[in-house]
C-alpha positions as CSV (number, residue, x, y, z in Angstrom):
1,S,141.5,77.5,79.4
2,D,144.3,77.9,77.2
3,R,145.2,81.7,77.0
4,S,148.1,81.0,74.5
5,L,148.1,82.3,71.0
6,Q,149.1,79.7,69.0
7,A,146.2,78.5,66.8
8,P,144.2,75.3,68.1
9,A,144.1,72.4,65.4
10,A,141.3,73.1,62.1
11,T,139.2,70.4,61.6
12,G,136.1,72.2,59.9
13,P,135.9,74.7,57.2
14,Y,138.6,77.1,58.2
15,R,141.4,77.4,60.4
16,I,143.1,80.5,62.5
17,A,145.8,82.3,60.0
18,E,146.3,84.9,62.5
19,Y,145.1,86.2,65.8
20,D,146.8,89.0,67.5
21,P,144.7,89.6,70.9
22,N,144.8,93.6,70.4
23,D,143.7,93.7,66.4
24,Q,142.2,90.9,64.8
25,I,141.3,87.7,63.8
26,V,141.4,86.2,60.2
27,L,140.2,82.9,58.9
28,E,141.1,81.0,56.0
29,R,140.1,78.1,54.1
30,N,141.0,74.7,56.0
31,P,142.8,73.1,52.7
32,G,142.8,70.0,54.4
33,V,138.6,70.1,54.9
34,R,136.2,69.4,52.2
35,P,132.5,68.9,52.5
36,R,130.9,65.7,53.3
37,G,128.1,65.0,56.3
38,R,127.5,67.5,58.5
39,I,130.6,69.0,57.8
40,A,129.5,71.7,55.0
41,A,131.9,74.2,52.5
42,G,132.2,77.8,54.0
43,R,131.0,80.0,51.3
44,P,133.8,82.9,52.3
45,D,137.4,82.6,51.2
46,R,138.7,84.5,53.8
47,I,137.1,85.7,57.4
48,V,139.1,89.1,58.8
49,V,137.8,89.9,62.2
50,A,138.7,93.3,63.6
51,L,138.6,93.8,67.7
52,G,137.7,96.6,70.0
53,V,136.2,98.2,67.2
54,D,133.3,100.9,69.0
55,P,129.9,100.2,68.2
56,A,129.3,103.4,66.3
57,R,132.3,103.2,64.5
58,S,130.9,99.8,63.5
59,A,127.7,101.2,62.3
60,A,129.5,103.6,60.5
61,L,132.1,101.5,58.5
62,I,129.0,99.1,57.8
63,A,127.1,102.2,55.9
64,R,130.1,102.8,54.1
65,G,130.7,99.5,52.6
66,D,134.4,99.0,54.5
67,A,132.6,96.5,56.7
68,D,130.2,93.6,56.6
69,Y,128.8,92.9,60.3
70,T,129.1,94.3,63.8
71,Q,128.7,91.4,66.9
72,S,128.4,94.9,69.0
73,R,124.8,95.4,70.1
74,L,123.7,98.8,68.5
75,S,121.3,100.9,70.1
76,E,118.2,101.8,67.9
77,S,119.6,105.4,66.8
78,L,122.5,103.4,65.2
79,L,120.8,100.9,63.6
80,D,118.1,103.5,62.2
81,R,121.5,105.2,60.8
82,A,122.7,102.3,59.4
83,A,119.9,101.0,58.0
84,G,119.0,104.7,56.3
85,A,122.5,104.4,54.6
86,G,121.8,101.1,52.9
87,A,122.6,98.5,55.5
88,R,120.3,95.5,56.3
89,V,119.0,94.7,59.9
90,R,118.0,91.3,60.4
91,R,116.1,90.5,63.5
92,W,116.3,87.3,65.7
93,T,115.3,86.3,69.0
94,E,117.7,84.5,70.8
95,G,117.6,81.3,73.0
96,S,117.1,83.2,76.5
97,T,114.9,84.0,78.9
98,Y,114.8,87.0,81.6
99,Y,112.7,85.9,84.6
100,F,111.9,87.0,87.9
101,F,112.5,83.8,90.7
102,M,110.1,83.4,93.7
103,N,111.5,81.0,96.3
104,V,109.2,78.9,97.3
105,N,110.2,77.8,100.5
106,E,110.5,81.6,101.9
107,K,107.4,83.6,102.4
108,P,105.3,85.3,101.4
109,F,106.3,82.9,98.1
110,T,105.5,79.9,99.8
111,S,101.9,81.7,99.2
112,A,100.3,80.6,95.4
113,K,98.5,83.8,95.3
114,V,101.4,86.1,95.9
115,R,103.4,84.5,93.5
116,R,100.4,84.9,91.1
117,A,100.0,88.6,92.2
118,V,103.4,89.4,91.4
119,N,103.0,87.9,87.8
120,L,99.7,90.3,87.6
121,A,101.7,92.9,88.8
122,I,104.3,93.5,86.5
123,S,103.9,94.9,82.3
124,R,106.0,92.8,80.3
125,P,106.1,95.6,78.0
126,A,108.0,98.0,80.1
127,L,110.3,95.5,81.2
128,V,111.3,95.2,78.0
129,R,111.5,98.8,77.3
130,F,114.8,98.5,79.6
131,F,116.3,96.5,76.8
132,E,116.5,99.5,74.9
133,G,115.6,97.3,71.5
134,N,117.2,94.0,72.6
135,A,114.0,92.1,73.7
136,I,110.9,90.8,73.4
137,A,107.9,90.3,76.0
138,T,107.2,86.6,77.1
139,R,105.2,85.0,79.7
140,Q,106.3,81.6,79.6
141,M,110.3,79.9,80.2
142,I,110.8,78.4,77.0
143,P,112.1,80.7,74.1
144,P,110.5,80.7,70.8
145,A,111.9,78.3,67.8
146,T,112.7,76.0,70.7
147,A,111.2,72.8,71.0
148,G,108.3,72.7,73.1
149,F,107.7,76.4,72.6
150,R,103.7,76.9,72.1
151,R,102.5,80.4,73.2
152,L,100.7,80.4,76.6
153,R,97.8,82.5,76.8
154,V,98.4,84.3,80.6
155,Y,99.0,87.2,82.3
156,P,97.9,89.7,78.6
157,R,98.1,92.6,80.7
158,P,98.7,94.1,84.3
159,K,96.0,94.3,86.7
160,V,97.3,95.6,90.1
161,A,93.9,96.0,92.1
162,Q,93.1,91.3,91.7
163,A,97.0,91.3,92.5
164,R,96.5,93.4,96.1
165,R,93.6,91.3,96.7
166,L,95.7,88.4,96.2
167,V,98.3,89.3,98.5
168,S,95.9,90.5,101.0
169,Q,94.0,86.9,100.8
170,A,97.2,85.4,101.1
171,G,97.7,87.6,104.6
172,A,100.9,88.6,103.3
173,R,100.2,92.9,103.1
174,G,103.1,94.7,104.8
175,A,105.5,91.7,104.6
176,S,109.2,92.8,104.4
177,V,110.6,91.4,101.0
178,T,114.3,91.3,99.9
179,V,115.0,92.0,96.0
180,W,117.8,90.6,94.7
181,G,119.7,92.1,91.3
182,H,123.2,92.9,90.1
183,T,124.8,95.8,88.8
184,T,125.1,94.6,84.7
185,D,122.4,96.5,82.8
186,P,119.9,96.7,82.1
187,S,119.3,94.1,85.9
188,P,119.4,98.2,87.7
189,A,116.3,99.0,86.2
190,A,114.7,95.8,86.4
191,T,114.9,94.8,89.8
192,R,113.9,98.8,90.6
193,Y,110.7,98.1,88.5
194,L,110.3,94.9,90.5
195,A,110.8,96.7,93.5
196,Q,108.1,99.1,92.8
197,R,105.6,97.1,91.5
198,L,106.1,94.7,95.3
199,Q,105.2,98.1,97.1
200,T,102.0,98.6,94.7
201,I,100.4,95.7,95.5
202,G,101.3,95.8,99.3
203,L,104.5,94.2,99.9
204,R,107.5,96.2,101.6
205,P,110.7,95.2,99.4
206,R,114.3,96.5,100.3
207,I,116.7,96.0,97.4
208,V,120.0,94.2,97.5
209,F,122.7,94.8,94.7
210,A,126.0,92.8,94.0
211,D,128.1,92.7,91.1
212,K,126.7,89.8,89.0
213,A,128.9,87.1,90.0
214,G,128.1,87.4,93.8
215,M,125.0,87.6,93.6
216,L,124.6,84.4,91.3
217,E,126.8,82.8,94.1
218,R,124.1,84.2,96.8
219,I,121.1,83.4,95.5
220,G,122.3,80.0,94.6
221,N,123.3,78.8,98.4
222,R,120.1,77.5,100.1
223,R,121.4,79.4,103.3
224,T,120.6,82.6,101.6
225,G,116.8,82.2,101.6
226,A,116.6,85.0,99.1
227,Q,112.9,85.8,98.3
228,I,113.0,87.0,94.7
229,G,115.1,88.7,92.4
230,Y,116.4,89.0,88.6
231,A,117.7,86.3,87.1
232,R,118.2,84.8,83.4
233,W,118.5,81.8,81.6
234,Q,121.0,81.9,78.5
235,Q,120.6,78.2,76.4
236,D,124.1,76.7,75.0
237,Y,122.3,74.3,73.9
238,P,119.2,74.3,71.3
239,D,116.7,72.2,73.5
240,A,114.2,73.5,76.1
241,G,115.8,70.4,78.2
242,V,118.8,71.3,80.0
243,L,116.6,74.8,80.6
244,L,113.9,73.2,82.2
245,D,116.1,70.0,84.3
246,R,118.4,72.9,85.6
247,L,116.0,75.8,86.9
248,F,113.2,73.6,88.0
249,N,113.7,69.8,88.9
250,G,114.0,69.4,92.5
251,R,116.1,66.0,92.3
252,N,119.2,69.0,91.4
253,L,118.5,70.7,94.6
254,R,121.8,70.9,96.9
255,A,123.3,72.9,99.5
256,T,124.7,75.5,97.3
257,D,125.7,76.7,93.7
258,N,121.8,75.7,93.0
259,L,120.4,77.5,89.1
260,N,117.2,76.6,90.4
261,Y,116.9,80.0,92.3
262,S,112.9,79.3,93.1
263,Y,113.7,76.3,95.0
264,V,111.0,74.5,93.1
265,N,110.8,70.5,94.3
266,D,107.4,70.1,92.4
267,A,106.6,65.6,92.0
268,R,104.9,66.0,88.4
269,V,107.7,68.6,87.3
270,N,110.2,66.1,88.5
271,S,108.5,63.7,86.7
272,L,107.8,64.9,83.5
273,I,111.8,66.0,83.1
274,A,112.6,62.6,83.6
275,R,109.9,61.4,81.0
276,A,111.5,63.9,78.8
277,R,114.9,62.6,79.2
278,R,114.3,59.1,78.9
279,T,112.2,59.2,75.3
280,G,113.8,59.0,72.3
281,S,110.9,60.7,70.6
282,A,111.6,64.5,69.5
283,S,107.7,64.9,69.0
284,R,107.2,63.3,72.4
285,R,110.0,65.0,74.2
286,A,108.2,68.6,72.7
287,A,104.9,67.8,74.2
288,L,106.7,67.1,77.6
289,Y,108.3,70.1,77.6
290,R,105.2,72.4,76.7
291,Q,103.2,70.2,80.0
292,I,106.5,71.4,82.4
293,D,106.4,75.2,81.0
294,R,102.6,75.5,81.0
295,R,103.0,74.1,84.6
296,V,105.5,76.1,85.9
297,V,104.1,79.2,84.4
298,N,100.7,78.2,86.4
299,R,102.2,77.5,89.5
300,S,104.3,81.1,89.2
301,Y,107.1,79.4,90.2
302,V,108.2,82.1,88.2
303,A,108.0,85.1,86.4
304,P,109.3,85.0,82.6
305,F,109.4,89.0,81.4
306,A,111.9,89.0,78.5
307,N,113.7,87.1,75.6
308,S,116.9,88.9,74.2
309,R,116.7,89.7,70.5
310,R,119.7,90.4,68.2
311,N,119.5,93.3,65.3
312,D,122.2,91.9,63.5
313,V,123.5,94.9,61.1
314,V,125.1,93.6,57.9
315,S,126.6,95.1,54.5
316,A,124.4,95.2,51.5
317,R,126.5,92.9,49.8
318,V,125.9,90.0,52.3
319,G,123.8,87.4,51.2
320,G,122.7,83.7,52.8
321,Y,121.8,85.5,55.8
322,V,121.4,82.9,58.7
323,A,120.8,83.2,62.2
324,H,121.6,80.3,64.8
325,Q,119.7,80.8,67.9
326,V,122.3,79.8,70.1
327,Y,125.5,80.7,67.8
328,G,124.0,83.5,65.8
329,F,124.9,84.8,62.2
330,L,126.9,81.9,60.3
331,W,129.5,84.0,58.8
332,S,130.1,80.4,56.5
333,R,127.6,80.4,55.5
334,A,127.3,83.9,54.4
335,R,128.0,85.2,50.6
336,V,130.0,87.6,49.7
337,P,131.0,88.5,46.2
338,A,135.1,88.8,45.4
339,D,136.0,92.3,44.1
340,R,139.6,93.3,44.6
341,S,138.8,96.8,44.8
342,A,137.4,96.0,47.8
343,I,140.4,95.1,49.4
344,A,142.0,98.6,49.2
345,A,138.7,100.1,50.8
346,F,138.8,97.4,53.4
347,E,142.0,97.8,54.4
348,A,142.3,101.5,54.5
349,A,139.0,101.7,56.6
350,R,141.2,99.5,59.0
351,D,144.3,101.7,58.9
352,R,141.3,104.8,60.3
353,V,140.1,102.1,63.3
354,D,144.0,102.0,64.1
355,A,144.3,105.4,63.9
356,A,141.6,106.3,66.1
357,P,141.6,106.7,69.9
358,A,140.9,102.9,71.6
359,P,137.0,102.6,72.8
360,P,137.3,102.6,77.1
361,S,135.9,98.9,77.0
362,P,136.7,96.3,74.0
363,V,133.0,95.5,72.0
364,T,132.8,92.6,69.4
365,S,131.9,93.7,66.1
366,E,133.0,92.3,62.2
367,L,134.3,93.5,59.3
368,A,134.2,91.5,56.2
369,A,137.6,91.8,54.0
370,P,136.6,90.8,50.3
371,A,138.9,87.7,48.4
372,L,141.0,87.3,45.7
373,R,139.2,84.3,44.8
374,G,136.0,82.6,45.6
375,E,132.8,84.2,47.0
376,G,135.0,86.6,48.7
377,A,136.0,87.6,52.2
378,L,133.3,88.4,55.1
379,A,135.3,91.5,57.3
380,A,133.8,91.5,60.7
381,Q,134.3,93.9,64.0
382,S,134.4,92.9,67.1
């Protein structure tokens, strides 16, 4: 990857006018681009992104009107404080799904009864609490607002007694199970919760924690034989086809580097995925995605439990807020008034940020700096 400080060529409505990896990024209108077709003109004249701003400081700057937006994930208390001071909180669901995989080739999860028991044993609302306001409960793989999403009415609440019966019927009572999780929050809490629920329904769990990269490498290796564990899919394109193909297409299985951690090789699922890839009809493709999602859930190949949620905080002066499921808040669509007096306030706020002690680790947030012309400039913190 390019790690130089040289600005890349700009082909869109903005160009990188300034970049200091320890301070800020400044985007300005690209004079060589005119709106045409799908290339829209950006609304702010200038976007200033302050780097390494602590979440609490970001919330305070927005509440004072010295910044317009932060990319930091704020706690509920910081959100309430910012909203109480006049900032606006915009909530939207990201294109990501958190789930527990269950390896269909490893006992006891070769049994559909045991896999269904896991889905019946867990409480989705309880798991969502580990995300501290940054997730909503789900019972399926396709995220909301994605083509093919249709809410499935399954597992409305935990049924632990029924789950115990299913484990007994499968002859799996007392079976040893290794539960995989990584060390990045909220995986530790969610993984421990899963282990506790497995014990409740009659299994004997043992937890293995590893750093995220190491864990994913090991569970993606067929020879590891990982039985069950914590996983997440984050969309990089707003279509369910990639998710379903990578996570459930048995034709993609190989010795290592698998993303199909449940090692599903269901001929019906494979066929539906192939048909979806061939069709040129968006509506037909979405219908096929729904069939795949329903089959994956009904066969209990996984136990989906959460979609991540963004709680964006913007200043009261920001209009035209638009959130994209993959790309987030579209800064270029924002409307901010041109106000010369706001420039001094923003620069003063930046000076206060520079004078304050550096946070222990850099986080993304953004400050909006007003411009002298057009619709103004957006100040963001990161």
